[in-house]
C-alpha atoms as an extended CHARMM CRD file, in Angstrom:
* protein
*
       293  EXT
         1         1  MET       CA             14.1330000000      -19.7640000000        0.0760000000  PROA      1               0.0000000000
         2         2  LEU       CA             15.1650000000      -19.9420000000        3.8180000000  PROA      2               0.0000000000
         3         3  PHE       CA             14.3480000000      -16.9910000000        6.0180000000  PROA      3               0.0000000000
         4         4  ALA       CA             17.3830000000      -14.5760000000        6.4850000000  PROA      4               0.0000000000
         5         5  PRO       CA             17.7730000000      -11.4060000000        8.6040000000  PROA      5               0.0000000000
         6         6  ALA       CA             16.5830000000       -8.2960000000        6.9650000000  PROA      6               0.0000000000
         7         7  ALA       CA             19.2330000000       -5.7780000000        5.8470000000  PROA      7               0.0000000000
         8         8  ARG       CA             18.3790000000       -2.1070000000        5.3790000000  PROA      8               0.0000000000
         9         9  ALA       CA             20.5080000000        1.0290000000        5.4330000000  PROA      9               0.0000000000
        10        10  GLU       CA             19.9110000000        4.4940000000        6.7760000000  PROA      10              0.0000000000
        11        11  VAL       CA             16.1160000000        4.2820000000        7.6110000000  PROA      11              0.0000000000
        12        12  GLU       CA             14.6990000000        2.5630000000       10.7240000000  PROA      12              0.0000000000
        13        13  GLN       CA             14.7890000000       -1.2170000000       10.5270000000  PROA      13              0.0000000000
        14        14  PHE       CA             12.1880000000       -3.8330000000       11.3710000000  PROA      14              0.0000000000
        15        15  PRO       CA             12.8460000000       -5.4570000000       14.6240000000  PROA      15              0.0000000000
        16        16  SER       CA             15.2570000000       -8.3640000000       14.7180000000  PROA      16              0.0000000000
        17        17  GLY       CA             12.4580000000      -10.9220000000       15.0350000000  PROA      17              0.0000000000
        18        18  PHE       CA             11.3980000000      -10.2530000000       11.4170000000  PROA      18              0.0000000000
        19        19  ARG       CA             12.9440000000      -12.2640000000        8.7710000000  PROA      19              0.0000000000
        20        20  THR       CA             12.8220000000      -11.8580000000        4.8650000000  PROA      20              0.0000000000
        21        21  ARG       CA             12.1170000000      -14.3410000000        2.1090000000  PROA      21              0.0000000000
        22        22  THR       CA             11.4740000000      -14.2600000000       -1.5590000000  PROA      22              0.0000000000
        23        23  VAL       CA              8.1960000000      -15.8970000000       -2.5470000000  PROA      23              0.0000000000
        24        24  ALA       CA              7.4890000000      -17.2340000000       -6.0520000000  PROA      24              0.0000000000
        25        25  ALA       CA              4.0600000000      -15.6950000000       -6.5500000000  PROA      25              0.0000000000
        26        26  ASN       CA              1.7280000000      -15.6180000000       -9.5990000000  PROA      26              0.0000000000
        27        27  GLY       CA              4.5640000000      -15.5040000000      -12.2250000000  PROA      27              0.0000000000
        28        28  THR       CA              6.9270000000      -13.1170000000      -10.3570000000  PROA      28              0.0000000000
        29        29  GLN       CA              9.1020000000      -12.9150000000       -7.1400000000  PROA      29              0.0000000000
        30        30  ILE       CA              7.8320000000      -11.0300000000       -4.0730000000  PROA      30              0.0000000000
        31        31  HSD       CA             10.0680000000       -9.9110000000       -1.3910000000  PROA      31              0.0000000000
        32        32  VAL       CA              8.4610000000      -10.3630000000        1.9110000000  PROA      32              0.0000000000
        33        33  ARG       CA              9.2850000000       -9.4870000000        5.6520000000  PROA      33              0.0000000000
        34        34  VAL       CA              7.4680000000      -11.7000000000        8.3050000000  PROA      34              0.0000000000
        35        35  GLY       CA              7.5080000000      -11.3000000000       12.1310000000  PROA      35              0.0000000000
        36        36  GLY       CA              5.4260000000      -11.9420000000       15.2850000000  PROA      36              0.0000000000
        37        37  GLN       CA              2.8570000000      -14.5400000000       16.0980000000  PROA      37              0.0000000000
        38        38  GLY       CA             -0.9070000000      -14.5600000000       16.2740000000  PROA      38              0.0000000000
        39        39  PRO       CA             -3.7060000000      -13.5750000000       14.0210000000  PROA      39              0.0000000000
        40        40  ALA       CA             -2.3200000000      -12.6150000000       10.4930000000  PROA      40              0.0000000000
        41        41  VAL       CA             -2.1540000000       -9.1940000000        9.0610000000  PROA      41              0.0000000000
        42        42  ILE       CA             -0.6480000000       -8.1560000000        5.7090000000  PROA      42              0.0000000000
        43        43  LEU       CA              0.5640000000       -4.5600000000        5.2930000000  PROA      43              0.0000000000
        44        44  ILE       CA              0.5500000000       -3.4460000000        1.6360000000  PROA      44              0.0000000000
        45        45  HSD       CA              2.5750000000       -0.2380000000        0.6660000000  PROA      45              0.0000000000
        46        46  GLY       CA              2.0120000000        2.2210000000       -2.1080000000  PROA      46              0.0000000000
        47        47  PHE       CA              3.9870000000        4.4340000000       -4.5990000000  PROA      47              0.0000000000
        48        48  GLY       CA              6.8620000000        6.4700000000       -3.2080000000  PROA      48              0.0000000000
        49        49  ASP       CA              7.4230000000        3.8060000000       -0.6430000000  PROA      49              0.0000000000
        50        50  THR       CA              8.0890000000        0.0340000000       -0.2810000000  PROA      50              0.0000000000
        51        51  GLY       CA              7.1680000000       -2.3330000000        2.5330000000  PROA      51              0.0000000000
        52        52  ASP       CA              9.8170000000       -0.4120000000        4.4690000000  PROA      52              0.0000000000
        53        53  MET       CA              7.2580000000        2.2080000000        5.2310000000  PROA      53              0.0000000000
        54        54  TRP       CA              5.5780000000       -0.2610000000        7.7810000000  PROA      54              0.0000000000
        55        55  VAL       CA              8.4730000000       -0.5780000000       10.2090000000  PROA      55              0.0000000000
        56        56  LYS       CA              6.6550000000        1.1840000000       13.1630000000  PROA      56              0.0000000000
        57        57  LEU       CA              3.1940000000       -0.3550000000       12.5480000000  PROA      57              0.0000000000
        58        58  GLY       CA              4.7620000000       -3.7480000000       11.9720000000  PROA      58              0.0000000000
        59        59  ALA       CA              6.8410000000       -3.5970000000       15.1380000000  PROA      59              0.0000000000
        60        60  ASP       CA              3.6490000000       -2.5780000000       17.1140000000  PROA      60              0.0000000000
        61        61  LEU       CA              1.3500000000       -5.2730000000       15.5970000000  PROA      61              0.0000000000
        62        62  ALA       CA              3.9930000000       -8.1620000000       15.8190000000  PROA      62              0.0000000000
        63        63  ARG       CA              3.4400000000       -8.1280000000       19.6600000000  PROA      63              0.0000000000
        64        64  ASP       CA              0.3310000000      -10.1170000000       19.0670000000  PROA      64              0.0000000000
        65        65  HSD       CA             -0.0130000000      -10.6440000000       15.2800000000  PROA      65              0.0000000000
        66        66  THR       CA              1.7950000000      -12.4040000000       12.5920000000  PROA      66              0.0000000000
        67        67  VAL       CA              2.6820000000       -9.5030000000       10.3760000000  PROA      67              0.0000000000
        68        68  VAL       CA              3.4830000000      -10.0000000000        6.6940000000  PROA      68              0.0000000000
        69        69  VAL       CA              4.9940000000       -7.1460000000        4.7900000000  PROA      69              0.0000000000
        70        70  PRO       CA              5.5910000000       -7.5450000000        0.9640000000  PROA      70              0.0000000000
        71        71  ASP       CA              6.9160000000       -5.3050000000       -1.7110000000  PROA      71              0.0000000000
        72        72  LEU       CA              4.4800000000       -5.1030000000       -4.5260000000  PROA      72              0.0000000000
        73        73  ARG       CA              5.4490000000       -6.4510000000       -7.9030000000  PROA      73              0.0000000000
        74        74  GLY       CA              7.8660000000       -4.0670000000       -9.6420000000  PROA      74              0.0000000000
        75        75  MET       CA              8.6270000000       -2.3030000000       -6.4660000000  PROA      75              0.0000000000
        76        76  GLY       CA             11.3020000000       -2.4160000000       -3.7590000000  PROA      76              0.0000000000
        77        77  LEU       CA             13.1660000000       -5.7170000000       -3.8310000000  PROA      77              0.0000000000
        78        78  SER       CA             10.3700000000       -7.7060000000       -5.6980000000  PROA      78              0.0000000000
        79        79  GLY       CA             10.6390000000       -8.9030000000       -9.2650000000  PROA      79              0.0000000000
        80        80  LYS       CA              9.9150000000       -6.4540000000      -12.0950000000  PROA      80              0.0000000000
        81        81  PRO       CA              7.8250000000       -8.2990000000      -14.6920000000  PROA      81              0.0000000000
        82        82  ASP       CA              6.5920000000       -6.6060000000      -17.7610000000  PROA      82              0.0000000000
        83        83  ASN       CA              2.9190000000       -6.8880000000      -16.7870000000  PROA      83              0.0000000000
        84        84  GLY       CA              0.4500000000       -7.8040000000      -14.1200000000  PROA      84              0.0000000000
        85        85  TYR       CA              0.0970000000       -4.2590000000      -12.5590000000  PROA      85              0.0000000000
        86        86  ASP       CA             -3.6460000000       -4.3150000000      -12.5150000000  PROA      86              0.0000000000
        87        87  LYS       CA             -4.6780000000       -4.5730000000       -8.8890000000  PROA      87              0.0000000000
        88        88  TRP       CA             -6.6990000000       -7.7910000000       -9.1630000000  PROA      88              0.0000000000
        89        89  THR       CA             -3.5460000000       -9.5480000000      -10.3810000000  PROA      89              0.0000000000
        90        90  GLN       CA             -1.6060000000       -8.0350000000       -7.4970000000  PROA      90              0.0000000000
        91        91  ALA       CA             -4.2510000000       -9.2180000000       -5.1360000000  PROA      91              0.0000000000
        92        92  ALA       CA             -3.5280000000      -12.6750000000       -6.4230000000  PROA      92              0.0000000000
        93        93  ASP       CA              0.0980000000      -11.8980000000       -5.7320000000  PROA      93              0.0000000000
        94        94  MET       CA             -0.7010000000      -11.2380000000       -2.0110000000  PROA      94              0.0000000000
        95        95  ARG       CA             -2.8950000000      -14.3430000000       -1.8270000000  PROA      95              0.0000000000
        96        96  ALA       CA              0.1010000000      -16.4730000000       -3.0090000000  PROA      96              0.0000000000
        97        97  VAL       CA              2.3750000000      -14.8140000000       -0.5820000000  PROA      97              0.0000000000
        98        98  LEU       CA              0.0280000000      -15.7070000000        2.3820000000  PROA      98              0.0000000000
        99        99  GLN       CA             -0.4700000000      -19.2000000000        0.9860000000  PROA      99              0.0000000000
       100       100  SER       CA              3.3450000000      -19.7710000000        1.0040000000  PROA      100             0.0000000000
       101       101  LEU       CA              3.2520000000      -18.9360000000        4.6900000000  PROA      101             0.0000000000
       102       102  GLY       CA              0.4210000000      -21.3130000000        5.4810000000  PROA      102             0.0000000000
       103       103  ILE       CA             -2.0020000000      -18.4530000000        6.1540000000  PROA      103             0.0000000000
       104       104  GLU       CA             -5.5940000000      -18.8610000000        5.3830000000  PROA      104             0.0000000000
       105       105  LYS       CA             -7.2990000000      -15.7230000000        6.6820000000  PROA      105             0.0000000000
       106       106  ALA       CA             -5.8960000000      -12.3770000000        7.3870000000  PROA      106             0.0000000000
       107       107  ALA       CA             -6.5720000000       -8.7410000000        7.9820000000  PROA      107             0.0000000000
       108       108  VAL       CA             -5.4720000000       -6.4790000000        5.0940000000  PROA      108             0.0000000000
       109       109  VAL       CA             -3.9750000000       -3.0900000000        5.4380000000  PROA      109             0.0000000000
       110       110  GLY       CA             -3.2230000000       -0.7070000000        2.5070000000  PROA      110             0.0000000000
       111       111  HSD       CA             -1.9050000000        2.6890000000        1.8490000000  PROA      111             0.0000000000
       112       112  ASP       CA             -1.8880000000        4.6520000000       -1.4990000000  PROA      112             0.0000000000
       113       113  ILE       CA             -1.7470000000        1.9970000000       -4.3630000000  PROA      113             0.0000000000
       114       114  GLY       CA             -1.6880000000       -0.4700000000       -1.4990000000  PROA      114             0.0000000000
       115       115  THR       CA             -5.2150000000        0.6860000000       -0.7470000000  PROA      115             0.0000000000
       116       116  MET       CA             -6.1640000000       -0.2780000000       -4.2870000000  PROA      116             0.0000000000
       117       117  VAL       CA             -4.6220000000       -3.6720000000       -3.9880000000  PROA      117             0.0000000000
       118       118  ALA       CA             -6.1840000000       -4.1190000000       -0.5330000000  PROA      118             0.0000000000
       119       119  TYR       CA             -9.6180000000       -3.5680000000       -1.8170000000  PROA      119             0.0000000000
       120       120  ALA       CA             -9.0530000000       -5.8400000000       -4.8130000000  PROA      120             0.0000000000
       121       121  TYR       CA             -7.8860000000       -8.5520000000       -2.3210000000  PROA      121             0.0000000000
       122       122  ALA       CA            -11.0620000000       -8.0110000000       -0.1280000000  PROA      122             0.0000000000
       123       123  ALA       CA            -13.2030000000       -8.1680000000       -3.0720000000  PROA      123             0.0000000000
       124       124  ARG       CA            -11.6320000000      -11.1220000000       -4.5890000000  PROA      124             0.0000000000
       125       125  TYR       CA            -11.2130000000      -13.1220000000       -1.3510000000  PROA      125             0.0000000000
       126       126  ARG       CA            -13.9710000000      -12.0390000000        0.6380000000  PROA      126             0.0000000000
       127       127  ASP       CA            -14.2070000000      -15.1400000000        2.9170000000  PROA      127             0.0000000000
       128       128  LEU       CA            -10.4740000000      -14.9810000000        3.6010000000  PROA      128             0.0000000000
       129       129  THR       CA            -10.4270000000      -11.2210000000        4.5590000000  PROA      129             0.0000000000
       130       130  GLU       CA            -11.1580000000      -10.7100000000        8.2710000000  PROA      130             0.0000000000
       131       131  LYS       CA            -10.9030000000       -6.9480000000        8.3820000000  PROA      131             0.0000000000
       132       132  LEU       CA             -9.7040000000       -4.2920000000        5.8120000000  PROA      132             0.0000000000
       133       133  VAL       CA             -7.8660000000       -1.0860000000        6.4700000000  PROA      133             0.0000000000
       134       134  VAL       CA             -7.6000000000        1.5770000000        3.6720000000  PROA      134             0.0000000000
       135       135  MET       CA             -5.5540000000        4.5930000000        3.8710000000  PROA      135             0.0000000000
       136       136  ASP       CA             -5.4900000000        7.8830000000        1.9860000000  PROA      136             0.0000000000
       137       137  ALA       CA             -6.2200000000        6.8950000000       -1.5210000000  PROA      137             0.0000000000
       138       138  PRO       CA             -9.2170000000        6.6410000000       -3.8330000000  PROA      138             0.0000000000
       139       139  VAL       CA            -10.3950000000        3.2330000000       -5.1090000000  PROA      139             0.0000000000
       140       140  PRO       CA            -10.5490000000        3.3720000000       -8.8830000000  PROA      140             0.0000000000
       141       141  GLY       CA            -14.1690000000        2.9950000000      -10.1480000000  PROA      141             0.0000000000
       142       142  VAL       CA            -15.7870000000        3.4600000000       -6.7600000000  PROA      142             0.0000000000
       143       143  PRO       CA            -17.7540000000        6.7760000000       -6.3940000000  PROA      143             0.0000000000
       144       144  PRO       CA            -16.9180000000        9.5350000000       -6.1830000000  PROA      144             0.0000000000
       145       145  TRP       CA            -14.1760000000        8.2520000000       -8.5060000000  PROA      145             0.0000000000
       146       146  ASP       CA            -15.3020000000       10.3500000000      -11.5350000000  PROA      146             0.0000000000
       147       147  GLU       CA            -14.8770000000       13.5560000000       -9.5130000000  PROA      147             0.0000000000
       148       148  VAL       CA            -11.6560000000       12.6040000000       -7.6360000000  PROA      148             0.0000000000
       149       149  VAL       CA             -9.7090000000       11.5450000000      -10.8390000000  PROA      149             0.0000000000
       150       150  ARG       CA            -10.4000000000       14.9560000000      -12.3720000000  PROA      150             0.0000000000
       151       151  SER       CA             -8.0660000000       16.6050000000       -9.7690000000  PROA      151             0.0000000000
       152       152  PRO       CA             -5.1470000000       18.1530000000      -11.6010000000  PROA      152             0.0000000000
       153       153  GLN       CA             -2.8820000000       16.9540000000       -8.8880000000  PROA      153             0.0000000000
       154       154  LEU       CA             -3.4370000000       13.3700000000      -10.2910000000  PROA      154             0.0000000000
       155       155  TRP       CA             -1.8840000000       13.9450000000      -13.5700000000  PROA      155             0.0000000000
       156       156  HSD       CA              0.6570000000       11.2420000000      -12.7630000000  PROA      156             0.0000000000
       157       157  PHE       CA             -2.1190000000        8.5380000000      -13.2760000000  PROA      157             0.0000000000
       158       158  ASP       CA             -1.7150000000        8.8810000000      -17.0720000000  PROA      158             0.0000000000
       159       159  LEU       CA              1.9250000000        9.4150000000      -17.1940000000  PROA      159             0.0000000000
       160       160  GLY       CA              4.2100000000        6.8160000000      -18.7470000000  PROA      160             0.0000000000
       161       161  GLY       CA              5.7860000000        5.4420000000      -21.7860000000  PROA      161             0.0000000000
       162       162  PRO       CA              9.3720000000        5.2550000000      -23.0810000000  PROA      162             0.0000000000
       163       163  ASP       CA              9.8000000000        9.0050000000      -23.3030000000  PROA      163             0.0000000000
       164       164  MET       CA              8.6230000000        9.5960000000      -19.7250000000  PROA      164             0.0000000000
       165       165  GLU       CA             10.8830000000        6.8080000000      -18.4880000000  PROA      165             0.0000000000
       166       166  ARG       CA             13.9030000000        8.5590000000      -20.3970000000  PROA      166             0.0000000000
       167       167  LEU       CA             12.9800000000       11.9260000000      -18.7160000000  PROA      167             0.0000000000
       168       168  VAL       CA             12.9870000000       10.4340000000      -15.2000000000  PROA      168             0.0000000000
       169       169  LYS       CA             15.9680000000        8.1730000000      -15.5800000000  PROA      169             0.0000000000
       170       170  GLY       CA             18.7820000000        9.4120000000      -13.3690000000  PROA      170             0.0000000000
       171       171  ARG       CA             16.2340000000       12.0450000000      -11.9490000000  PROA      171             0.0000000000
       172       172  GLU       CA             14.2270000000        9.7570000000       -9.7920000000  PROA      172             0.0000000000
       173       173  ARG       CA             14.6690000000       11.8350000000       -6.6920000000  PROA      173             0.0000000000
       174       174  ILE       CA             13.2880000000       14.9350000000       -8.4210000000  PROA      174             0.0000000000
       175       175  TYR       CA             10.2150000000       12.9680000000       -9.5040000000  PROA      175             0.0000000000
       176       176  LEU       CA              9.6730000000       11.4220000000       -6.0470000000  PROA      176             0.0000000000
       177       177  ASP       CA             10.1960000000       14.6800000000       -4.2560000000  PROA      177             0.0000000000
       178       178  ARG       CA              7.1490000000       16.1560000000       -6.1400000000  PROA      178             0.0000000000
       179       179  PHE       CA              4.9590000000       13.4220000000       -4.3650000000  PROA      179             0.0000000000
       180       180  TRP       CA              6.5910000000       13.8180000000       -0.9820000000  PROA      180             0.0000000000
       181       181  ASP       CA              6.3440000000       17.6230000000       -0.9340000000  PROA      181             0.0000000000
       182       182  ASP       CA              2.9750000000       18.1370000000       -2.8040000000  PROA      182             0.0000000000
       183       183  PHE       CA              0.9980000000       15.5370000000       -0.9930000000  PROA      183             0.0000000000
       184       184  ALA       CA              2.4560000000       15.9200000000        2.5390000000  PROA      184             0.0000000000
       185       185  GLY       CA              0.8780000000       18.0080000000        5.1330000000  PROA      185             0.0000000000
       186       186  THR       CA              4.3920000000       18.7360000000        6.5140000000  PROA      186             0.0000000000
       187       187  PRO       CA              6.9130000000       17.8180000000        3.8370000000  PROA      187             0.0000000000
       188       188  SER       CA              9.9010000000       18.0190000000        6.3650000000  PROA      188             0.0000000000
       189       189  LYS       CA              8.3720000000       15.0270000000        8.0480000000  PROA      189             0.0000000000
       190       190  VAL       CA              9.5260000000       12.9620000000        5.0640000000  PROA      190             0.0000000000
       191       191  THR       CA             13.0690000000       12.8490000000        6.0790000000  PROA      191             0.0000000000
       192       192  GLU       CA             16.1530000000       13.2540000000        3.9640000000  PROA      192             0.0000000000
       193       193  ALA       CA             17.2400000000        9.7140000000        5.0220000000  PROA      193             0.0000000000
       194       194  THR       CA             13.6550000000        8.4500000000        3.9390000000  PROA      194             0.0000000000
       195       195  ARG       CA             13.9310000000       10.2080000000        0.5390000000  PROA      195             0.0000000000
       196       196  ARG       CA             17.4220000000        8.8590000000       -0.1490000000  PROA      196             0.0000000000
       197       197  HSD       CA             16.4550000000        5.3960000000        0.7050000000  PROA      197             0.0000000000
       198       198  TYR       CA             13.4810000000        5.1930000000       -1.5430000000  PROA      198             0.0000000000
       199       199  ALA       CA             15.0960000000        7.2180000000       -4.3710000000  PROA      199             0.0000000000
       200       200  GLU       CA             17.8810000000        4.5870000000       -4.6280000000  PROA      200             0.0000000000
       201       201  LEU       CA             15.2150000000        1.8090000000       -4.7160000000  PROA      201             0.0000000000
       202       202  TYR       CA             13.2530000000        3.4650000000       -7.5370000000  PROA      202             0.0000000000
       203       203  ALA       CA             16.3930000000        4.0980000000       -9.4720000000  PROA      203             0.0000000000
       204       204  ARG       CA             17.0110000000        0.2240000000       -9.7790000000  PROA      204             0.0000000000
       205       205  PRO       CA             16.6940000000       -1.2050000000      -13.2270000000  PROA      205             0.0000000000
       206       206  GLY       CA             13.0080000000       -1.5130000000      -14.3210000000  PROA      206             0.0000000000
       207       207  ALA       CA             11.6400000000        0.1640000000      -11.1110000000  PROA      207             0.0000000000
       208       208  MET       CA             10.3080000000        3.3210000000      -12.7110000000  PROA      208             0.0000000000
       209       209  HSD       CA              8.8520000000        1.3000000000      -15.6700000000  PROA      209             0.0000000000
       210       210  ALA       CA              7.0210000000       -0.7400000000      -13.1170000000  PROA      210             0.0000000000
       211       211  ALA       CA              5.9300000000        2.3620000000      -11.1310000000  PROA      211             0.0000000000
       212       212  PHE       CA              4.5180000000        3.8590000000      -14.2330000000  PROA      212             0.0000000000
       213       213  ALA       CA              2.6020000000        0.6500000000      -14.8750000000  PROA      213             0.0000000000
       214       214  GLN       CA              1.0770000000        0.8020000000      -11.5890000000  PROA      214             0.0000000000
       215       215  PHE       CA             -0.5930000000        3.9580000000      -12.3980000000  PROA      215             0.0000000000
       216       216  ARG       CA             -1.2610000000        3.1690000000      -16.0350000000  PROA      216             0.0000000000
       217       217  SER       CA             -3.2340000000        0.1020000000      -14.9340000000  PROA      217             0.0000000000
       218       218  ILE       CA             -5.7650000000        2.3060000000      -13.0220000000  PROA      218             0.0000000000
       219       219  ARG       CA             -8.2010000000        2.5190000000      -15.9170000000  PROA      219             0.0000000000
       220       220  THR       CA             -8.4650000000       -1.3270000000      -15.8620000000  PROA      220             0.0000000000
       221       221  ASP       CA             -8.6870000000       -1.2980000000      -12.0740000000  PROA      221             0.0000000000
       222       222  ALA       CA            -11.6910000000        1.1170000000      -12.4300000000  PROA      222             0.0000000000
       223       223  GLU       CA            -13.5850000000       -1.3370000000      -14.6770000000  PROA      223             0.0000000000
       224       224  ASP       CA            -12.7340000000       -4.2280000000      -12.4650000000  PROA      224             0.0000000000
       225       225  ASN       CA            -14.1100000000       -2.4160000000       -9.3700000000  PROA      225             0.0000000000
       226       226  LYS       CA            -17.2410000000       -1.2000000000      -11.0580000000  PROA      226             0.0000000000
       227       227  LYS       CA            -18.2690000000       -4.8210000000      -11.1960000000  PROA      227             0.0000000000
       228       228  ALA       CA            -17.0160000000       -5.5450000000       -7.7200000000  PROA      228             0.0000000000
       229       229  ILE       CA            -19.0460000000       -2.9350000000       -5.9350000000  PROA      229             0.0000000000
       230       230  ALA       CA            -22.3370000000       -4.5470000000       -7.2410000000  PROA      230             0.0000000000
       231       231  THR       CA            -21.9410000000       -6.6980000000       -4.1210000000  PROA      231             0.0000000000
       232       232  LYS       CA            -20.6180000000       -4.6520000000       -1.1370000000  PROA      232             0.0000000000
       233       233  LEU       CA            -18.0230000000       -5.9520000000        1.2100000000  PROA      233             0.0000000000
       234       234  THR       CA            -19.3320000000       -7.0160000000        4.4840000000  PROA      234             0.0000000000
       235       235  MET       CA            -16.2190000000       -7.3710000000        6.6540000000  PROA      235             0.0000000000
       236       236  PRO       CA            -15.4730000000       -4.4960000000        8.9410000000  PROA      236             0.0000000000
       237       237  VAL       CA            -13.5390000000       -1.7310000000        7.1470000000  PROA      237             0.0000000000
       238       238  LEU       CA            -11.4730000000        1.1070000000        8.6470000000  PROA      238             0.0000000000
       239       239  ALA       CA            -10.9560000000        4.1540000000        6.2910000000  PROA      239             0.0000000000
       240       240  VAL       CA             -8.1610000000        6.4250000000        7.2510000000  PROA      240             0.0000000000
       241       241  GLY       CA             -7.4790000000        9.7280000000        5.6710000000  PROA      241             0.0000000000
       242       242  GLY       CA             -5.0670000000       12.6680000000        6.3800000000  PROA      242             0.0000000000
       243       243  GLU       CA             -6.7900000000       15.8950000000        7.2550000000  PROA      243             0.0000000000
       244       244  LYS       CA             -4.7160000000       17.8070000000        4.7420000000  PROA      244             0.0000000000
       245       245  SER       CA             -5.1240000000       15.2130000000        2.0050000000  PROA      245             0.0000000000
       246       246  PHE       CA             -8.0440000000       12.6360000000        1.4310000000  PROA      246             0.0000000000
       247       247  GLY       CA             -9.4470000000       13.1600000000        4.8340000000  PROA      247             0.0000000000
       248       248  ALA       CA            -13.1950000000       12.1070000000        5.3090000000  PROA      248             0.0000000000
       249       249  THR       CA            -13.5230000000       11.1970000000        1.6190000000  PROA      249             0.0000000000
       250       250  GLU       CA            -11.7260000000        7.9130000000        2.2470000000  PROA      250             0.0000000000
       251       251  ALA       CA            -14.8350000000        6.7820000000        4.3610000000  PROA      251             0.0000000000
       252       252  VAL       CA            -17.1860000000        8.2650000000        1.7300000000  PROA      252             0.0000000000
       253       253  VAL       CA            -15.4750000000        5.9760000000       -0.9530000000  PROA      253             0.0000000000
       254       254  MET       CA            -15.5920000000        2.9760000000        1.3030000000  PROA      254             0.0000000000
       255       255  ARG       CA            -19.2380000000        3.4510000000        2.2560000000  PROA      255             0.0000000000
       256       256  ASN       CA            -19.9800000000        3.0130000000       -1.4730000000  PROA      256             0.0000000000
       257       257  ALA       CA            -18.0800000000       -0.3050000000       -1.4970000000  PROA      257             0.0000000000
       258       258  ALA       CA            -18.8040000000       -1.8800000000        1.9410000000  PROA      258             0.0000000000
       259       259  THR       CA            -21.5610000000       -2.0520000000        4.6180000000  PROA      259             0.0000000000
       260       260  ASP       CA            -19.4600000000       -1.6400000000        7.8270000000  PROA      260             0.0000000000
       261       261  VAL       CA            -17.2260000000        1.3110000000        7.6450000000  PROA      261             0.0000000000
       262       262  THR       CA            -15.3520000000        3.1830000000       10.4940000000  PROA      262             0.0000000000
       263       263  GLU       CA            -13.9330000000        6.5550000000        9.7340000000  PROA      263             0.0000000000
       264       264  VAL       CA            -10.7060000000        8.1460000000       11.1710000000  PROA      264             0.0000000000
       265       265  VAL       CA             -9.2150000000       11.3380000000       10.0570000000  PROA      265             0.0000000000
       266       266  ILE       CA             -5.6130000000       12.0210000000       11.2400000000  PROA      266             0.0000000000
       267       267  PRO       CA             -5.4450000000       15.7180000000       12.3060000000  PROA      267             0.0000000000
       268       268  GLY       CA             -2.7230000000       17.7540000000       10.5480000000  PROA      268             0.0000000000
       269       269  ALA       CA             -1.4960000000       15.0050000000        8.3720000000  PROA      269             0.0000000000
       270       270  GLY       CA             -1.2300000000       14.7680000000        4.6410000000  PROA      270             0.0000000000
       271       271  HSD       CA             -0.9390000000       11.7970000000        2.5650000000  PROA      271             0.0000000000
       272       272  TRP       CA              2.0790000000       10.2000000000        4.1800000000  PROA      272             0.0000000000
       273       273  LEU       CA              0.3870000000        8.9840000000        7.4190000000  PROA      273             0.0000000000
       274       274  MET       CA              3.0630000000        6.6010000000        8.5320000000  PROA      274             0.0000000000
       275       275  GLU       CA              5.7780000000        9.2950000000        8.0750000000  PROA      275             0.0000000000
       276       276  GLU       CA              3.8640000000       12.3760000000        9.2950000000  PROA      276             0.0000000000
       277       277  ASP       CA              1.9780000000       10.9750000000       12.3150000000  PROA      277             0.0000000000
       278       278  PRO       CA              2.8050000000        7.3190000000       12.8990000000  PROA      278             0.0000000000
       279       279  ALA       CA              1.5670000000        7.2600000000       16.5760000000  PROA      279             0.0000000000
       280       280  ALA       CA             -1.9960000000        8.3930000000       15.6310000000  PROA      280             0.0000000000
       281       281  THR       CA             -2.0660000000        6.0940000000       12.6210000000  PROA      281             0.0000000000
       282       282  ILE       CA             -0.7830000000        3.0780000000       14.6020000000  PROA      282             0.0000000000
       283       283  LYS       CA             -3.4020000000        3.7990000000       17.2900000000  PROA      283             0.0000000000
       284       284  ALA       CA             -6.2440000000        3.8580000000       14.8310000000  PROA      284             0.0000000000
       285       285  VAL       CA             -5.1900000000        0.6320000000       13.1610000000  PROA      285             0.0000000000
       286       286  ARG       CA             -4.4640000000       -1.1380000000       16.5030000000  PROA      286             0.0000000000
       287       287  GLN       CA             -7.7530000000       -0.1660000000       17.9760000000  PROA      287             0.0000000000
       288       288  PHE       CA             -9.6340000000       -1.2570000000       14.9260000000  PROA      288             0.0000000000
       289       289  LEU       CA             -7.8800000000       -4.6700000000       14.8260000000  PROA      289             0.0000000000
       290       290  ASP       CA             -8.5080000000       -5.1620000000       18.4730000000  PROA      290             0.0000000000
       291       291  GLY       CA            -12.1550000000       -4.4320000000       17.9950000000  PROA      291             0.0000000000
       292       292  LYS       CA            -12.1970000000       -1.1570000000       19.6340000000  PROA      292             0.0000000000
       293       293  LYS       CA            -14.0470000000        1.5870000000       17.6090000000  PROA      293             0.0000000000
């Protein structure tokens, strides 16, 4: 499909130099935004967001990078297949996106579920991953996973099924507010416009079914990753946590999976780093990608 200008309402938009396209990838359709020139970086969103979360970081990096911003399968404007929500399969989705753009090697950045996909990508395509950035989320199966997953805040990992979908249908905003409020350091920084925007996207047919599937696949992800960590990642890794959320634990996790880990904690921030403190988050990612620790 030919590139076309991105169209979004209410929330901040990607710069005009970004274009969107739909990529046939691994049995589904992935919605992608692309902008800038230079070394490639792919930005992978998580739950409660779509690729739209990366507007500010994407605009900054596009000054000297080719920036690729997909919506994960089942989320945003991407296709919503019945299966394939394990993170190793979604890593293959990301590889197909990059190949469609003629990109061989890239830095990989992920937040939330995007962190899980980003790790799977780096583990599956080690020679093609130049640097890895993970933000404020555990990686299933990677210690201290067994302790982290016992947190009562993570009850949503096992939620799903037809009855849960019926309960949430038409109440997507209520369900999403739980994440934006409970996991934020300052909930008001997730603005009303942002909440409306994502609630509308998650209310689309099949979207919540896919969102539940992202979490319900985590047990499979844990088994995949227990095998992967037998050989640690060797590319440079940046582990970013919000002080009021995952904090320094992000780096603890990654040191069990990689040999070269830089730790950054964003003061005062909760889970929603790009909404709560975009300036500090962008600075951390930019310095890391530029080789400045």
